[in-house]
N, C-alpha and C positions, 0 to 999 in steps of 0.2 A: 485822319482827322476825327477826334472824339466827338460824340454827340453833344449838342448844346444842353444847357440846364434850363428847365422850364421856369415859368413865372406863375404866380398865383392866378387863379381864374377869377372868382368874384364877379362874374357877369361882365367882365371887361371885353369879352370878344366883340360885342356889339359896338364898342366905342373905338376900336383900333383897326388899323389896316391889316392887310393879308399877312405881312411878314410877322407881325407880333401875334396874330391869331395862330399861325402855325406853331409858334413857340409855346403858346398856351396849351396846345394840344399834343405836344411831343410825348407826354406821359403815356399816350396810347401806343407809342412805337415799341416794337420788339427790341429796339436799341436802348431801352430804358428799363431799369428795375423799378417797379411801382408797388409799394407796400402801403395798404390802407386798412383801417379797422373802423367799422361802424358799430361794434359792440352788440351784435345780434347773437341769439342763442341763449343757452342757459348758464354759461360760465365763461370767464375770461379764457382766451386761448392758452393752452398749456405751454406755448412757446414763450410766453411772458415770464420774466423773473418774478420772484416774490416782491410784493409791494413793500415799500419802505414806510413803516408806521411807528408811531410812538405816542403813548398816552391813552387814557381811558376812552374807549369806544372809537378810537381812530381806526379807519378802515378804507380800503378801496373795494367798492362793491359793484357788481353787475347783477341786476335783478332780472330773473327770467320773465319773459312775456312783456317786457316794457315796450310800449309803442315807440317805434322808430329807433330803439336801441340807444344806450348811452352808458357811460361809466361815471360813477360818483366817487369823488375823493373827499372823504369825511374827516374833518379835523378832530372830532371827539370833543370832550369837555375838559381836558387838562390844559392848563396854561402852557402855551407853546406846543401843544400836541399837534401832530401832523400826519399827513398821508401823502406819499409820493409814488409815482409810477413811471418807469422807463420801459424800454424794450430790449435794447442791446446796442453796443457800440459798433454797429455794422456799417456806418457811413462816414465819409471824410469830406472835408472841403477841397482837398486836392483832387478828388474825383468830381466833386461838385454835387450839391444836394439841395432840394427844395423840401422843406417841412411845412405842412399845413395842418391847422387844427381849428375846430369849431367848438367854442366853449360858451357856457351860459352861467351868469352870476345868479346867486340866490336872492331872496326877498330882503335879506339883511346882509350888508357887507361891511358893517363896522367891526372893529376888533378882529381883523382878518388879513392874512397874507396869501397871495397865490402867485404861482409862476407857471409859464408855459413856453416851451421853445426846444432848444437842443442843448445837451450837456455831455461832458466826458465821463459821466458816471450815472448808474441807474439806482444807486443806493445811498446818495447823500441826503443829509437832513436839510434839503434845500440847496440849490446852486448858489443863490445869493444869501449871504449870512446877514449883512446889514445893508439896507437900501439907502439910508440917509447919508451916511459917510461910507461910500461903497467898500465893502470887503466881501469875500466870497469863500464858500467851501469848495466849489469846483475850480479847476484851473483853466480849462478851455470850454467856453460855453457862450450861448446867446439866448437870453430868455426875456420875455415880457415879465414884469414884476409889479405887483400892487401890494402895498404894505401900509396899513393904517398906523403903524408905529412911526411912520415918516409923514405921509400925507395921503390925499385921496385921489391921486393921479396914477395912471398907468405909465410905467417907464420901460425902457429897453436897456438892459445891461449885457455887455459881452466882455470876454477876457481872452487874451493871448498869453499863455504862460504865466497866468496870474495877474497880468497888467490889465486893469479894468478900464473900459470906456463906458460911460453912462449917458444915455439920452433921457432926461427927466421931463416930467410935465407934458407928456404927449397928449393925453386926454383924461378927463375926469371919469373914473370908473362909476358906473351906475347900476342900480339894482335890476334884477330880472331882465338882463340884457344879453343878447347873443352877439359874440364877437367872432369874426373870421380872422384868424391870425396866421401869418406866414413868415418863415425865416428862410432866406436864400443865402447859401454859403458857396463862394467860389474862391478857391485858394484860401488866403487869409482874410478875404473880405466878406463881410456879412451885412445883409440888408434885411430890415424888418418892415412888415406891412400889417396894417389893420384895415379890414374891409376893403382890401385892394389898393390902398394908398400907402406909399412909402412914408414911414414915420421915423426911420433911423437908418443911417448908412455909416458903418464903421470900417474904414479902409484897411486897417491892420488890426481887426477886432477879434480874431480867433486863429488858433494854430491849425492850418489846413491839413497837417499830417496826423492830427489826433482823431481817434475814433470817437464818434458822437452818436447819441441816442435821442429819440424824441423824449420829452420830459414834461411832466405835469406835476404840480405840487400844491397842496392846500394846508394852511397852518392857522391854528387859533391864536389870537393875541390876548385872550383872557380865558380864565378857567370856567366861565359860566355859560358860554354860548358856543354850540357847535355850528360850523359853517360847511357848506358843501359846494365844491367846484364840480360842475357838470361838464363832462367831456363828451360831446356828441359824436365826434368823428375826428380822426387824425390820420396822417400818412406821411411817408417819405418817398421821394422820387429822385433817382440818380441815373446818370449815364451808365450803361452796362459794361462799358470798357473805356 
């Protein structure tokens, strides 16, 4: 019997019974591969692939000696300029995986798009191409997406073989706000959480056999204002067999 897939923590241990509590803590088990990054040190780990950037001053930056550690995805000042970062397509829904991330929005969030979740590529110009009438660059993915070209709400989009399911209007995105995001993939099913609460469930939402990577992306929606998505910490956890 394969090990079970964990659930997001988010302080929920105190609210739930023993069975669920044990599932929240299974990432500590030797039977699970647990990969996390809090972005400490003086440079991004060399295991990361090159960031996907385009446009004037677009960059993915880790600043040495930053208190608590974080990564910044800087859009730069070109219209539709962007910065994206993945890690590698080392996880699958067929094995089962839990992705968690903690992000913080900047003081201004107008004319901006961001994504965070899992995707089948670490070098796309965004997994989601158009949010309003959904179409995508990625084929198999599950990401939270905010895009002022559409509206001011956070949505969750996923796709299986390019067939998109979109849960819109989850919550209004606000400035200077820290969000705890999680994506749980089991087979072809994908569930999304914000701050520990289930916000989307797509029963046939992603191809379980496709390799996926954690993914974060920040894109300018005008040429005059740079925006920064702050990635405080992220990780992936899967059964080891």
